[in-house]
C-alpha positions as CSV (number, residue, x, y, z in Angstrom):
1,M,0.0,0.0,0.0
2,R,2.7,2.1,0.8
3,V,4.5,1.5,-2.2
4,M,1.5,2.2,-4.3
5,R,0.9,5.6,-2.8
6,Q,4.5,6.5,-3.5
7,K,3.7,5.1,-7.1
8,V,0.8,7.4,-7.4
9,N,2.6,10.1,-5.8
10,M,5.4,9.9,-8.1
11,T,3.0,9.9,-11.1
12,G,1.0,12.8,-9.9
13,R,4.2,14.8,-9.2
14,T,6.6,14.1,-12.2
15,T,5.0,16.2,-15.0
16,R,7.2,19.2,-14.3
17,P,10.5,17.4,-13.6
18,V,9.9,15.0,-16.7
19,L,9.8,18.1,-18.9
20,A,12.8,19.7,-17.3
21,F,14.7,16.5,-17.5
22,S,13.8,16.2,-21.4
23,A,15.0,19.8,-22.0
24,L,18.3,19.2,-20.3
25,A,18.8,16.0,-22.1
26,L,17.9,17.8,-25.4
27,L,20.6,20.5,-24.6
28,A,23.1,17.9,-23.7
29,A,22.6,16.1,-26.9
30,L,23.1,19.2,-28.8
31,A,26.1,20.4,-26.8
32,P,29.7,20.3,-28.2
33,G,31.1,16.7,-28.1
34,A,27.7,15.2,-27.9
35,G,28.5,12.6,-30.9
36,T,29.3,9.2,-30.1
37,A,32.5,7.2,-30.8
38,D,30.8,4.7,-33.1
39,E,30.2,7.5,-35.8
40,P,32.9,7.4,-38.3
41,P,35.1,10.5,-38.7
42,P,34.3,12.4,-41.8
43,A,37.0,12.5,-44.4
44,S,38.8,15.6,-45.5
45,A,39.2,16.8,-49.1
46,A,42.7,15.4,-48.9
47,G,41.3,12.0,-47.9
48,D,42.6,12.1,-44.1
49,P,40.0,11.8,-41.5
50,V,39.1,15.0,-39.5
51,Q,39.6,14.3,-35.7
52,A,36.2,14.5,-33.7
53,D,36.0,15.9,-30.2
54,G,35.8,13.7,-27.4
55,P,37.2,10.6,-25.8
56,A,36.8,8.5,-29.0
57,A,39.0,10.9,-30.8
58,G,41.9,10.5,-28.5
59,R,42.3,14.0,-28.4
60,A,40.4,16.9,-26.6
61,G,40.9,20.5,-25.4
62,P,41.3,23.7,-27.1
63,G,42.4,23.4,-30.7
64,A,40.5,20.3,-31.5
65,A,37.9,20.2,-34.3
66,T,34.4,19.1,-33.5
67,A,32.3,16.6,-35.3
68,T,29.9,19.4,-36.7
69,D,33.0,21.3,-38.0
70,A,33.7,18.7,-40.4
71,G,30.0,18.0,-41.9
72,T,29.8,18.6,-45.7
73,A,26.2,20.0,-45.5
74,R,26.6,22.3,-42.7
75,P,26.3,26.1,-43.1
76,R,29.2,28.2,-44.0
77,E,30.7,29.4,-40.7
78,H,31.4,33.0,-39.8
79,R,35.3,33.3,-39.8
80,A,36.6,35.9,-37.1
81,A,39.1,38.4,-38.3
82,P,42.6,38.6,-36.4
83,G,41.9,39.9,-32.9
84,E,38.2,39.9,-33.3
85,R,36.2,38.1,-30.3
86,E,33.9,35.4,-31.6
87,D,30.2,36.2,-31.5
88,T,28.4,33.6,-29.5
89,S,25.1,35.1,-29.1
90,Q,23.4,32.9,-31.5
91,Q,24.8,29.5,-30.2
92,D,21.7,28.4,-28.7
93,G,19.3,25.6,-29.4
94,R,17.4,27.2,-32.1
95,T,20.2,27.3,-34.7
96,G,22.4,24.7,-33.3
97,A,25.6,25.1,-31.1
98,R,28.7,26.3,-32.7
99,P,31.9,24.8,-31.5
100,A,33.7,27.1,-29.0
101,T,36.8,26.2,-30.5
102,R,38.3,25.8,-33.9
103,H,41.4,24.0,-35.4
104,R,44.2,26.5,-36.0
105,D,46.5,25.9,-39.1
106,D,49.5,26.5,-36.8
107,G,48.5,23.9,-34.2
108,R,48.5,26.4,-31.4
109,P,45.2,26.9,-29.2
110,P,43.2,30.2,-29.7
111,G,44.4,33.3,-28.0
112,H,48.2,32.7,-28.5
113,G,50.4,35.0,-30.2
114,G,47.9,38.2,-30.0
115,G,44.6,37.3,-31.1
116,E,43.2,34.4,-33.3
117,P,43.9,34.7,-37.0
118,A,41.3,34.3,-39.4
119,A,41.1,30.5,-40.3
120,R,41.7,29.6,-43.9
121,P,39.1,27.4,-45.6
122,R,39.8,23.5,-45.3
123,A,40.7,21.7,-48.3
124,A,37.0,20.5,-48.5
125,D,35.9,24.0,-48.8
126,R,38.5,25.3,-51.4
127,V,37.0,24.7,-54.9
128,A,39.2,25.8,-57.6
129,A,37.6,28.6,-59.8
130,P,38.1,28.1,-63.5
131,A,40.8,30.3,-64.9
132,R,39.3,33.2,-66.7
133,R,40.8,34.5,-69.7
134,P,40.5,38.2,-70.5
135,L,37.3,39.2,-72.3
136,A,39.2,40.7,-75.4
137,L,41.3,37.5,-75.7
138,S,38.5,35.4,-75.4
139,V,36.7,37.5,-78.1
140,A,39.7,37.6,-80.3
141,V,40.1,33.9,-80.5
142,G,36.5,32.9,-80.6
143,P,35.2,30.9,-83.6
144,A,33.4,33.7,-85.1
145,A,36.2,36.3,-84.6
146,R,38.6,33.7,-86.1
147,A,36.1,33.4,-89.1
148,R,36.1,37.0,-89.5
149,A,40.0,37.2,-89.3
150,L,40.1,34.6,-92.0
151,T,37.5,36.3,-94.1
152,T,39.4,39.6,-93.9
153,A,42.7,38.2,-94.6
154,D,41.2,36.2,-97.6
155,T,39.6,39.7,-98.9
156,L,42.8,41.5,-98.5
157,A,44.8,38.7,-100.1
158,A,42.3,38.7,-103.3
159,H,42.3,42.7,-103.4
160,A,46.1,42.6,-103.6
161,A,46.1,39.8,-106.3
162,R,43.5,42.1,-108.3
163,I,45.8,45.0,-108.1
164,Q,48.7,43.1,-109.0
165,R,46.7,41.6,-112.0
166,R,45.6,45.0,-113.0
167,V,49.1,46.6,-113.0
168,A,50.5,43.7,-115.1
169,A,47.6,44.0,-117.7
170,Y,48.1,47.9,-118.2
171,H,52.0,47.2,-118.5
172,R,51.0,44.6,-121.1
173,W,49.1,47.3,-123.3
174,G,52.1,49.7,-122.6
175,L,50.1,51.8,-120.2
176,Q,50.5,53.2,-116.8
177,P,47.3,52.3,-114.5
178,P,44.9,55.3,-113.6
179,P,43.7,55.5,-109.9
180,P,41.3,52.5,-109.1
181,R,37.5,53.5,-109.2
182,P,36.2,54.9,-106.0
183,A,33.1,53.1,-104.3
184,P,30.0,54.4,-105.9
185,P,27.9,56.7,-103.9
186,V,25.3,55.4,-101.4
187,V,22.7,57.9,-102.5
188,K,22.7,58.7,-106.3
189,P,21.7,62.0,-107.6
190,R,17.8,62.0,-108.2
191,V,17.2,62.2,-111.9
192,R,13.6,61.7,-112.9
193,G,11.5,62.8,-116.1
194,A,14.3,63.0,-118.5
195,T,16.6,65.3,-116.6
196,V,19.2,66.8,-118.7
197,V,22.8,65.8,-117.4
198,R,25.9,67.2,-119.1
199,R,28.1,66.7,-116.0
200,V,27.5,64.1,-113.3
201,P,27.1,65.6,-109.9
202,T,30.1,64.2,-107.9
203,D,33.2,65.3,-106.3
204,D,34.9,62.0,-106.9
205,R,38.0,62.3,-109.3
206,V,36.2,60.1,-111.9
207,V,35.0,60.4,-115.2
208,F,32.7,58.3,-117.6
209,L,33.1,56.9,-121.0
210,T,30.2,56.8,-123.3
211,I,30.2,55.2,-126.7
212,D,27.5,56.0,-129.4
213,D,26.0,54.3,-132.4
214,G,27.5,50.8,-132.6
215,A,28.5,50.3,-136.1
216,R,32.2,49.4,-135.8
217,K,32.8,46.3,-133.3
218,S,36.4,45.8,-132.6
219,P,37.7,42.5,-131.2
220,E,40.8,44.3,-130.0
221,F,38.6,46.8,-128.2
222,L,36.6,44.1,-126.5
223,R,39.9,42.3,-125.4
224,M,41.2,45.6,-124.0
225,V,38.0,46.4,-122.0
226,D,38.2,42.8,-120.6
227,D,41.9,43.1,-119.6
228,L,41.8,46.4,-118.1
229,D,38.4,46.3,-116.7
230,I,37.0,49.4,-118.1
231,P,33.4,50.0,-117.6
232,V,31.7,51.7,-120.9
233,T,28.2,52.8,-121.5
234,S,27.0,52.1,-125.2
235,F,24.2,54.3,-126.4
236,L,23.0,52.4,-129.3
237,A,21.1,53.1,-132.5
238,D,19.4,49.9,-133.8
239,D,20.0,50.4,-137.5
240,E,24.0,50.3,-136.7
241,A,23.9,48.1,-133.6
242,V,22.4,45.2,-135.8
243,L,25.1,45.2,-138.3
244,R,27.4,42.1,-137.9
245,P,27.9,40.7,-135.5
246,G,24.9,42.3,-134.1
247,Y,23.7,42.7,-130.6
248,G,25.8,39.7,-129.6
249,Y,29.1,41.9,-129.6
250,F,27.3,44.0,-126.9
251,R,25.9,41.3,-124.9
252,R,29.6,40.2,-124.6
253,L,30.5,43.7,-123.5
254,E,27.7,43.7,-121.0
255,V,29.3,40.5,-119.3
256,L,32.3,42.4,-118.9
257,G,30.6,45.0,-116.9
258,G,29.3,47.3,-119.7
259,T,25.5,48.7,-119.9
260,V,23.5,49.5,-123.0
261,Q,21.2,52.6,-123.2
262,N,19.0,54.2,-125.9
263,H,20.1,56.2,-128.8
264,T,16.9,55.9,-131.0
265,L,15.8,53.4,-133.9
266,T,17.5,55.1,-136.8
267,H,19.8,57.9,-135.5
268,P,17.4,60.8,-136.9
269,Y,17.8,64.5,-136.0
270,L,14.9,64.8,-133.7
271,P,14.0,68.2,-133.4
272,A,13.0,67.8,-137.3
273,L,10.3,65.4,-136.2
274,S,6.9,65.6,-134.7
275,Y,6.2,64.4,-131.2
276,R,4.8,61.1,-132.4
277,E,7.6,60.5,-134.6
278,Q,10.1,61.1,-131.8
279,R,8.1,59.0,-129.4
280,R,8.2,56.2,-132.1
281,E,11.9,56.2,-132.5
282,I,12.7,56.6,-128.6
283,C,10.1,54.0,-127.4
284,G,10.9,51.7,-130.4
285,Q,14.6,51.3,-129.2
286,Q,13.4,50.7,-125.7
287,D,11.6,47.7,-127.0
288,R,14.4,46.5,-129.2
289,I,17.2,46.8,-126.5
290,Q,15.1,44.8,-124.1
291,E,14.2,42.2,-126.7
292,E,18.0,41.9,-127.8
293,M,19.7,42.5,-124.3
294,G,17.0,41.2,-121.9
295,G,16.4,42.6,-118.6
296,P,14.7,45.9,-117.7
297,Q,14.6,48.5,-120.4
298,P,17.1,51.3,-120.4
299,R,16.7,54.3,-118.0
300,L,19.3,56.6,-120.0
301,F,18.9,58.2,-123.5
302,R,21.2,60.3,-125.7
303,P,19.6,62.3,-128.5
304,P,21.6,61.8,-131.9
305,Y,24.1,64.8,-132.4
306,G,23.0,65.8,-128.9
307,A,19.9,67.7,-130.5
308,Y,16.6,67.8,-128.7
309,D,13.6,70.0,-128.1
310,R,10.4,70.0,-125.8
311,D,9.0,67.3,-127.7
312,T,12.0,65.1,-127.3
313,L,12.0,65.6,-123.4
314,R,8.2,64.7,-123.5
315,A,8.7,61.5,-125.5
316,A,11.5,60.4,-123.5
317,R,9.4,60.7,-120.4
318,A,6.6,59.0,-121.9
319,C,9.0,56.0,-122.9
320,G,10.1,55.6,-119.2
321,L,13.5,57.3,-119.5
322,D,15.1,59.1,-116.3
323,A,17.8,61.2,-117.8
324,V,19.0,62.7,-121.2
325,V,22.8,62.4,-121.0
326,L,25.0,64.8,-122.9
327,W,28.9,65.2,-122.8
328,G,31.6,67.8,-122.0
329,M,34.3,66.4,-124.4
330,E,34.8,63.9,-127.1
331,A,37.5,61.3,-127.5
332,W,39.2,60.5,-130.9
333,A,41.9,57.9,-131.8
334,D,44.6,60.6,-131.5
335,R,43.3,63.4,-129.2
336,I,40.5,64.5,-126.9
337,D,38.5,67.7,-128.0
338,F,36.9,69.7,-125.1
339,Q,33.9,71.8,-125.3
340,E,35.8,74.5,-123.6
341,P,39.3,75.0,-125.3
342,G,42.2,74.3,-122.8
343,A,40.2,72.5,-120.5
344,D,41.2,69.4,-118.7
345,L,39.4,66.5,-117.1
346,Y,37.2,67.2,-114.2
347,P,35.1,65.2,-111.7
348,G,32.0,63.8,-113.1
349,A,33.1,64.6,-116.8
350,V,31.1,62.6,-119.5
351,I,33.3,61.6,-122.4
352,L,31.7,61.0,-125.9
353,T,33.1,58.7,-128.5
354,H,31.6,56.4,-131.1
355,Y,32.1,52.9,-132.3
356,R,34.1,53.8,-135.4
357,G,37.2,52.3,-137.3
358,P,40.1,53.6,-139.3
359,A,38.2,54.7,-142.4
360,S,35.6,56.6,-140.1
361,W,38.2,58.7,-138.3
362,G,40.3,59.2,-141.4
363,D,43.7,59.2,-139.4
364,G,44.1,55.1,-139.2
365,G,43.3,55.1,-135.7
366,T,41.6,52.2,-134.1
367,M,38.9,52.0,-130.9
368,A,41.9,50.6,-129.0
369,D,43.9,53.7,-129.8
370,M,41.0,55.9,-128.5
371,L,40.8,54.0,-125.4
372,R,44.6,54.2,-124.9
373,G,44.4,58.1,-125.2
374,V,41.5,58.3,-122.6
375,L,43.4,56.1,-120.1
376,E,46.7,58.0,-120.6
377,A,44.9,61.4,-119.9
378,A,43.2,59.8,-116.9
379,A,46.3,58.4,-115.2
380,E,48.2,61.9,-115.9
381,Q,45.5,63.7,-114.1
382,G,44.6,61.5,-111.5
383,Y,41.2,60.2,-112.5
384,A,39.7,56.9,-112.4
385,V,37.1,55.7,-115.2
386,G,33.8,54.9,-113.4
387,R,30.5,53.4,-114.3
388,L,27.9,55.8,-115.3
389,E,24.9,54.0,-113.9
390,D,26.7,53.8,-110.6
391,Y,26.1,57.6,-110.3
392,L,23.0,58.2,-112.1
């Protein structure tokens, strides 16, 4: 009976002591060194076991590393700077107790030597960062940059090779090369509605070679244009262009970079004709050139003899032509005649000549002689021969 009372008594009084005992047990379990000797020590990054605190480690006291210090999943510790007192205000049961001591790299307990130095990260915490190349170097040697560099090198090499071939070609024809053609303008002068052009509006040191009619077709001239890469604009009259070998000669010239424009069907003196007759001459040649050459119809027109009137401009507009191109000088086999005596070449000059032969010029000259004279004048005065359609 007595024992039973004691038992009941104990049962009735143990609620508060049991709770207190449980709290103490929890704190003891969370305190430093609470691990058991049966737990295997975690390995360091170098493969050596990290010593745990307590009797099982065979080592205790200041300077010993705790078991929680070696865990790989633990949160990163706050490292105290030299001379800084460690903050233990958060070492309670809510976050888990921090070890009061840490292993020092020099093997001495904390506090020796005038303050604890900042602990260096262990080998397990040291992760080698990938080497970073400078951005400029990375860009310079990237695949895209290498491709651009190779393309640039190929372009420069091809350009140098073209220059060498050009110089060699001029020397074969006994000529000094004129300056290379400048890049054409991004925006051309606006010419619409049969605008009359005597001089191309440009500051570039460039002149334009235009050749009329189409009767005499010199194979030597074709070879020279091909070798020297000369752009020429042919204003063709159908009754002369059809003469043997016909339009095939001008198709070959077009392949070499030349162009074909309108010079009427029969080469008449236009002011003597009515509007209807002029329109038939101009529009008829538009159709013939498109039929023979293919592609779009011409945009430029030159009236025979340079003669025109108001009806000529009306007819040219009606036939879809943008500009009426005249000239400032005429090239012959042995000379260049300027409209102003004593004049020289000038930027945007339009040079007139004709598809003629020795009999037509009366001095035994050829088309090749005419071209040679134009190129010599251009080289002496520092002008390139440009493509008219690049500027109009």
